[in-house]
C-alpha positions as CSV (number, residue, x, y, z in Angstrom):
1,M,-6.9,-70.6,71.7
2,K,-4.2,-70.7,74.4
3,H,-3.5,-74.3,73.5
4,I,-3.1,-73.4,69.8
5,V,-0.7,-70.5,70.6
6,S,1.3,-72.8,72.8
7,N,1.7,-75.4,70.1
8,I,2.8,-72.7,67.6
9,G,5.5,-71.5,70.0
10,I,6.8,-75.0,70.3
11,L,6.9,-75.8,66.5
12,I,8.4,-72.5,65.2
13,S,12.0,-71.4,65.7
14,K,13.1,-67.9,66.7
15,K,13.8,-66.9,63.1
16,K,10.3,-67.9,62.0
17,K,8.9,-65.9,64.8
18,I,10.6,-62.7,63.4
19,S,9.2,-63.4,59.9
20,I,5.6,-63.8,61.2
21,A,5.9,-60.5,63.1
22,V,6.9,-58.8,59.8
23,V,4.0,-60.4,58.0
24,L,1.6,-59.2,60.7
25,I,2.9,-55.7,60.4
26,V,2.4,-55.7,56.6
27,I,-1.2,-57.0,57.0
28,L,-2.0,-54.2,59.5
29,V,-0.6,-51.6,57.1
30,V,-2.6,-53.0,54.2
31,I,-5.8,-53.0,56.3
32,F,-5.4,-49.4,57.6
33,G,-4.0,-48.2,54.3
34,K,-7.1,-49.5,52.5
35,K,-9.3,-47.7,54.9
36,Y,-7.3,-44.5,54.2
37,I,-7.7,-44.8,50.5
38,V,-11.4,-45.4,50.8
39,K,-11.7,-42.4,53.1
40,T,-9.8,-40.2,50.7
41,A,-11.4,-41.5,47.5
42,V,-11.5,-38.6,44.9
43,S,-13.9,-37.6,42.2
44,P,-13.0,-35.1,39.5
45,Q,-14.8,-31.8,39.0
46,Y,-14.3,-30.0,35.7
47,Q,-14.2,-26.3,35.2
48,T,-15.3,-25.7,31.6
49,T,-16.2,-23.0,29.0
50,K,-17.8,-23.1,25.6
51,A,-15.9,-22.7,22.3
52,E,-17.6,-19.7,20.7
53,K,-17.4,-17.7,17.6
54,G,-16.4,-14.1,17.9
55,T,-13.9,-11.4,16.9
56,L,-10.3,-11.8,18.0
57,V,-8.3,-8.6,18.4
58,I,-4.5,-8.7,18.7
59,T,-3.1,-5.6,20.4
60,V,0.2,-4.1,21.7
61,T,0.4,-1.5,24.4
62,A,2.7,1.5,24.8
63,S,2.9,4.7,26.7
64,G,4.0,8.2,25.9
65,Q,3.1,11.9,25.8
66,V,1.1,14.4,23.9
67,S,3.5,16.2,21.5
68,Q,3.5,19.9,20.7
69,A,2.7,19.3,17.0
70,N,-0.4,21.5,17.2
71,S,1.0,24.5,19.0
72,A,3.9,26.9,18.9
73,T,5.5,29.1,21.6
74,V,5.6,32.9,21.5
75,N,9.2,33.8,22.3
76,T,11.1,37.0,22.7
77,K,14.7,38.0,23.4
78,A,13.6,41.5,24.3
79,S,14.0,42.8,27.9
80,G,12.2,45.7,29.6
81,V,8.8,46.6,30.9
82,V,5.6,45.5,29.2
83,N,3.5,48.6,28.4
84,K,0.9,47.2,26.0
85,I,-0.9,43.9,25.6
86,Y,-2.9,43.4,22.4
87,V,-4.5,40.0,23.0
88,E,-5.8,37.8,25.7
89,N,-6.1,34.0,26.4
90,G,-8.6,32.3,24.1
91,Q,-8.3,35.0,21.4
92,Q,-7.8,34.0,17.7
93,V,-4.7,35.6,16.1
94,K,-3.1,35.4,12.7
95,T,0.6,35.0,11.8
96,G,2.5,38.3,12.4
97,E,-0.2,39.9,14.6
98,K,1.0,41.9,17.6
99,I,0.9,40.2,20.9
100,A,2.6,42.8,23.2
101,E,4.7,45.9,23.3
102,I,7.8,46.3,25.5
103,D,9.6,49.4,26.7
104,L,13.1,48.2,26.2
105,D,15.8,48.5,28.8
106,L,19.4,49.3,28.0
107,E,20.4,45.7,27.3
108,G,17.2,45.2,25.3
109,K,18.0,48.3,23.1
110,Q,21.6,47.1,22.5
111,R,20.3,43.7,21.4
112,A,17.7,45.3,19.1
113,A,20.3,47.6,17.6
114,S,22.7,44.8,16.9
115,A,19.9,42.7,15.3
116,W,18.8,45.7,13.2
117,S,22.3,46.2,11.9
118,S,22.5,42.5,10.9
119,Y,19.2,42.9,9.2
120,Q,20.4,45.9,7.2
121,G,23.6,44.1,6.2
122,A,21.6,41.1,5.0
123,K,19.3,43.4,3.0
124,N,22.3,45.1,1.4
125,S,23.7,41.7,0.5
126,L,20.4,40.7,-1.1
127,D,20.2,43.9,-3.1
128,T,23.8,43.4,-4.4
129,A,23.1,39.8,-5.3
130,K,20.0,40.9,-7.3
131,I,22.0,43.7,-9.1
132,N,24.6,41.1,-10.1
133,Y,21.9,38.7,-11.2
134,Y,20.3,41.3,-13.6
135,S,23.8,42.2,-14.9
136,L,24.6,38.6,-15.6
137,Q,21.2,38.1,-17.2
138,S,22.0,41.0,-19.6
139,D,25.4,39.4,-20.4
140,L,23.8,36.1,-21.0
141,L,21.3,37.6,-23.5
142,T,24.0,39.6,-25.3
143,N,26.3,36.6,-25.7
144,W,23.3,34.4,-26.8
145,K,22.5,36.9,-29.6
146,T,26.1,37.1,-30.7
147,Y,26.3,33.3,-30.8
148,M,23.0,32.9,-32.7
149,D,24.0,35.5,-35.3
150,L,27.2,33.7,-36.0
151,A,25.9,30.1,-35.8
152,Q,23.2,30.9,-38.3
153,T,25.5,32.2,-41.0
154,S,26.2,30.1,-44.1
155,M,29.7,29.4,-42.9
156,Y,28.5,27.6,-39.8
157,Q,25.1,26.3,-40.9
158,D,24.4,24.3,-44.0
159,S,21.5,25.1,-46.5
160,D,19.3,22.5,-44.8
161,K,19.7,24.4,-41.5
162,S,21.9,21.6,-40.0
163,P,25.1,22.6,-38.2
164,N,28.4,22.7,-40.2
165,T,30.3,20.6,-37.8
166,T,33.6,21.1,-39.6
167,N,33.6,24.9,-39.6
168,R,32.3,24.9,-36.1
169,Q,35.7,23.7,-34.9
170,L,37.2,27.0,-36.0
171,P,38.5,29.4,-33.2
172,E,36.0,32.2,-34.1
173,Y,33.0,30.0,-33.6
174,M,34.4,28.2,-30.5
175,T,35.2,31.6,-28.8
176,V,31.7,32.9,-29.3
177,D,30.1,29.6,-28.2
178,N,32.3,29.5,-25.0
179,D,31.4,33.1,-24.2
180,W,27.7,32.3,-24.3
181,L,28.1,29.1,-22.2
182,S,30.2,31.0,-19.6
183,A,27.6,33.7,-19.3
184,E,24.9,31.1,-18.9
185,A,26.8,29.3,-16.1
186,K,27.5,32.6,-14.2
187,Y,23.8,33.5,-14.5
188,K,22.6,30.2,-13.1
189,Q,25.2,30.4,-10.3
190,Q,24.0,33.9,-9.4
191,E,20.4,32.5,-9.1
192,N,21.7,30.4,-6.2
193,V,23.5,33.4,-4.7
194,V,20.3,35.4,-4.7
195,A,18.4,32.5,-3.1
196,Q,21.0,32.3,-0.3
197,A,21.0,36.0,0.3
198,Q,17.2,35.9,0.5
199,T,17.4,33.2,3.2
200,S,19.9,35.2,5.1
201,F,17.7,38.3,4.8
202,N,14.6,36.4,6.1
203,S,16.7,35.0,9.0
204,A,18.0,38.4,9.9
205,W,14.5,39.9,9.9
206,L,13.2,37.1,12.2
207,S,16.1,37.6,14.5
208,Y,15.3,41.3,14.7
209,Q,11.7,40.6,15.5
210,Q,12.9,38.4,18.4
211,T,14.7,41.4,19.9
212,S,12.4,44.2,18.9
213,S,10.0,46.0,21.2
214,T,7.0,44.4,19.6
215,V,6.2,40.7,20.1
216,Y,4.5,39.0,17.2
217,A,2.4,35.8,16.8
218,P,4.6,33.1,15.1
219,I,1.5,31.2,13.7
220,S,-2.2,31.5,13.4
221,G,-4.3,30.0,16.2
222,T,-5.6,30.5,19.7
223,V,-3.6,32.3,22.4
224,T,-3.0,30.2,25.5
225,G,-0.7,30.5,28.5
226,L,-0.4,34.3,28.3
227,S,0.5,35.6,31.8
228,L,1.9,39.0,31.0
229,Q,0.5,42.1,32.8
230,I,1.0,45.7,32.1
231,G,4.1,46.7,34.0
232,S,5.5,43.1,34.0
233,V,9.4,43.1,33.8
234,L,11.1,40.8,31.3
235,T,14.7,40.2,32.3
236,A,17.3,39.6,29.6
237,Q,18.1,35.9,29.2
238,S,21.5,34.4,28.0
239,N,23.3,31.1,28.1
240,T,26.6,30.3,29.7
241,S,28.6,31.7,26.7
242,G,26.7,35.0,27.0
243,T,24.6,34.5,23.8
244,A,21.1,36.0,24.0
245,T,18.4,33.4,24.4
246,S,14.6,33.5,24.1
247,Q,12.0,33.4,26.9
248,K,8.5,32.0,26.5
249,I,5.6,34.4,27.1
250,A,2.7,32.5,25.6
251,S,1.6,29.7,23.2
252,I,-0.5,29.6,20.0
253,Q,-2.6,26.5,19.6
254,T,-3.9,25.5,16.2
255,G,-7.2,23.6,15.5
256,A,-5.3,20.4,14.5
257,S,-6.1,17.2,16.4
258,P,-3.6,16.4,19.1
259,V,-0.9,13.8,18.3
260,I,0.6,11.4,20.9
261,Q,4.1,10.0,20.6
262,V,4.5,6.6,22.2
263,N,7.5,4.3,22.5
264,L,7.3,0.8,21.0
265,T,9.6,-2.0,22.1
266,Q,11.8,-3.7,19.5
267,I,9.5,-6.8,19.8
268,D,6.3,-4.9,19.2
269,T,7.5,-2.5,16.4
270,P,7.4,-5.0,13.5
271,K,3.7,-5.8,14.5
272,V,2.5,-2.2,14.2
273,K,1.7,-0.6,10.8
274,V,0.7,2.9,9.8
275,E,-3.1,3.3,9.8
276,D,-3.5,0.7,12.6
277,K,-6.4,1.8,14.9
278,A,-5.7,2.6,18.6
279,T,-7.5,3.5,21.8
280,L,-5.9,5.9,24.2
281,T,-6.4,6.8,27.9
282,F,-5.0,9.8,29.7
283,D,-4.1,10.2,33.4
284,A,-5.9,13.5,33.3
285,F,-9.2,11.9,32.2
286,P,-9.8,8.7,34.3
287,G,-12.5,6.6,32.9
288,K,-12.5,8.1,29.4
289,T,-11.2,6.4,26.3
290,F,-10.3,8.2,23.0
291,T,-9.7,6.7,19.5
292,G,-7.1,7.4,16.9
293,K,-4.7,5.8,14.4
294,V,-1.0,5.4,13.9
295,V,0.3,8.0,11.4
296,S,4.0,7.3,11.5
297,I,6.7,5.0,12.9
298,D,10.3,6.0,13.4
299,T,12.1,2.7,12.5
300,I,15.5,4.2,13.3
301,G,14.7,4.3,17.0
302,S,16.9,5.3,19.9
303,V,18.8,3.6,22.7
304,S,18.7,4.7,26.3
305,S,20.4,2.8,29.1
306,G,20.8,-0.2,26.8
307,V,17.0,-0.3,25.9
308,T,15.9,0.3,22.3
309,T,12.6,2.0,21.6
310,Y,10.9,3.1,18.4
311,P,8.7,6.3,18.6
312,A,5.3,6.0,16.9
313,V,2.9,8.9,16.4
314,I,-0.9,8.4,17.0
315,K,-3.3,11.1,15.8
316,L,-6.7,11.4,17.6
317,D,-9.8,11.0,15.4
318,T,-11.4,14.1,16.8
319,E,-10.3,17.5,18.2
320,V,-10.1,17.5,22.0
321,P,-9.3,21.0,23.3
322,E,-8.9,19.7,26.8
323,I,-5.9,17.6,25.9
324,F,-2.7,19.7,26.3
325,S,0.9,19.2,25.3
326,N,3.0,16.8,27.4
327,M,0.0,15.0,29.0
328,T,0.9,11.4,29.7
329,A,-1.1,8.8,27.7
330,S,-1.4,5.0,27.4
331,A,-2.2,3.5,24.0
332,T,-3.6,0.1,22.9
333,I,-2.8,-0.4,19.2
334,M,-4.9,-3.0,17.3
335,T,-2.5,-4.9,15.0
336,Q,-4.8,-7.7,13.8
337,I,-8.6,-8.2,13.8
338,K,-10.3,-11.4,12.7
339,D,-14.0,-11.8,12.6
340,N,-16.2,-14.9,13.0
341,V,-13.5,-17.3,14.3
342,I,-13.8,-20.0,17.0
343,L,-12.2,-18.8,20.2
344,I,-11.1,-20.5,23.4
345,P,-9.0,-19.4,26.4
346,S,-5.3,-19.4,25.5
347,S,-4.6,-21.3,28.8
348,A,-6.7,-24.2,27.6
349,V,-4.3,-25.0,24.7
350,Q,-1.5,-27.6,25.6
351,T,1.5,-28.5,23.5
352,Q,3.2,-31.9,23.6
353,N,5.8,-33.0,21.1
354,E,4.9,-30.0,18.9
355,Q,1.2,-31.1,18.8
356,Q,-1.3,-28.8,20.3
357,T,-4.2,-30.3,22.1
358,V,-7.3,-29.3,24.0
359,R,-9.2,-31.2,26.8
360,V,-12.9,-31.5,25.8
361,L,-15.7,-32.8,28.0
362,K,-18.0,-35.3,26.1
363,N,-20.8,-37.2,27.8
364,G,-19.2,-36.5,31.2
365,N,-15.8,-37.8,30.2
366,M,-12.7,-35.8,29.4
367,E,-10.9,-36.4,26.1
368,Q,-7.7,-35.0,24.5
369,V,-8.4,-33.5,21.1
370,D,-5.7,-32.5,18.6
371,V,-6.3,-28.9,17.3
372,E,-4.7,-26.5,14.8
373,T,-4.5,-22.9,16.1
374,G,-4.3,-19.6,14.4
375,I,-3.5,-16.2,15.9
376,S,-3.8,-15.6,19.6
377,S,-3.8,-12.8,22.2
378,S,-2.8,-13.0,25.8
379,T,-6.2,-14.3,26.7
380,Q,-7.8,-15.9,23.6
381,T,-6.7,-18.3,20.8
382,E,-8.2,-18.9,17.4
383,I,-9.0,-22.6,16.6
384,V,-8.6,-23.3,12.9
385,S,-9.6,-27.0,13.1
386,G,-10.3,-29.7,15.7
387,L,-13.2,-28.0,17.5
388,S,-16.6,-26.8,16.8
389,E,-18.7,-23.9,18.1
390,G,-20.3,-25.0,21.4
391,D,-17.8,-27.7,22.4
392,E,-17.2,-27.8,26.1
393,I,-13.6,-27.0,26.8
394,V,-12.0,-28.1,30.1
395,T,-10.0,-25.3,31.6
396,S,-9.0,-27.0,34.8
397,V,-9.8,-30.2,36.9
398,V,-10.4,-30.1,40.7
399,F,-10.5,-33.4,42.7
400,S,-12.8,-33.5,45.7
401,T,-12.2,-36.1,48.4
402,T,-14.8,-37.8,50.6
403,N,-13.4,-35.9,53.6
404,G,-14.2,-32.6,52.0
405,Q,-10.7,-31.7,50.9
406,Q,-9.9,-30.6,47.3
407,R,-6.9,-31.4,45.2
408,S,-6.0,-30.3,41.7
409,G,-4.4,-33.0,39.6
410,Q,-2.9,-35.3,42.2
411,T,-3.7,-37.2,45.5
412,Q,-1.1,-38.5,48.0
413,S,-0.5,-42.2,48.5
414,P,-0.9,-43.6,52.0
415,F,2.5,-45.4,51.5
416,S,4.4,-42.3,50.9
417,S,5.2,-41.9,54.6
418,F,7.0,-45.3,54.4
419,G,9.3,-44.1,51.6
420,G,7.6,-45.8,48.7
421,G,4.8,-45.4,46.2
422,G,5.1,-41.6,45.4
423,S,1.8,-40.0,44.1
424,I,-1.1,-41.2,42.0
425,R,-2.1,-38.8,39.1
426,M,-5.9,-38.5,38.7
427,G,-7.7,-37.5,35.5
428,R,-6.4,-37.7,32.0
């Protein structure tokens, strides 16, 4: 061997020595690189699921609060000392029934007297409007009779009972006709005056009730939230301008099912329709779910801090006395429901060049299959064509190396540390 090496050193120039050294380095890299590749050889492992038939439900979510649509507040502008209480919490009352009696203080008496004076003025205005109404009705009937007596004479009506249009242009006929038409117009106008006076009268009476010593139930229902006691003091309330304002002393709750107002985003609003079913959860009742349906959608919406929302009202299917006004709620509204469709995970659908594909495992080999999809939720997608029930869908591929490491999708080349090669993609 020494003799051979000596002969090589004699026959090769210095430049050739450098070239051989480079060749030897490459040979070593190939040898050790090959060992590395063998050591890190990979085998794919597929995570799969079955395409199955089922029901696909498309939903949108929203949050909101229980509205006060099934209750009314018992308010009063009276001030003084409570000396009688006629009801208690949980008691059924009817509209106009007495709730409490108050011994008015000086300011309370002044407010009640002012309201009573306004009520009396409104009553007088209504009576006057009715008197004028009856008077104008009498004028109408009188002028109507005068007109008919004249219009049915032979001068203004032909023998066949048809109008004599020529003679009816005479001043005598036109004057009587105009008197009747004027009386009719005044009578109809006075009907509106009476209606307006009646409204003012009703308003004045309700205002007086707000200031009177007796507190009345505004609607029929069940009394809740009544905290008055005999001897309780109600202090007069007013706004910054000095106008008297009401104070709440109780609520009346009806038997209507609670309604929940939720705020929809501008993206979700077009998807939701009246009568859509919904499920609801409340912070107050963890672990419980209630059902209902959408009964209205406000498509005008509102803007707050640059964000547009559209209120939708959901009515519960059953009466739930434990659900109170202003409780927070979360709603899941079902916008589409399709039965007996083939479903796969939405993450399994891939799109390339506008073509949707799914990876399917057949006889241990993975294949790309073109599919047509229908509707989809955040987790599931409907397959219209391309797959059958029971097909094994590949959801992910994991590569296991001989040294126990796992890689998903790619394995590193041994030449990458030399600045070449890059990576080798495994799988299809």
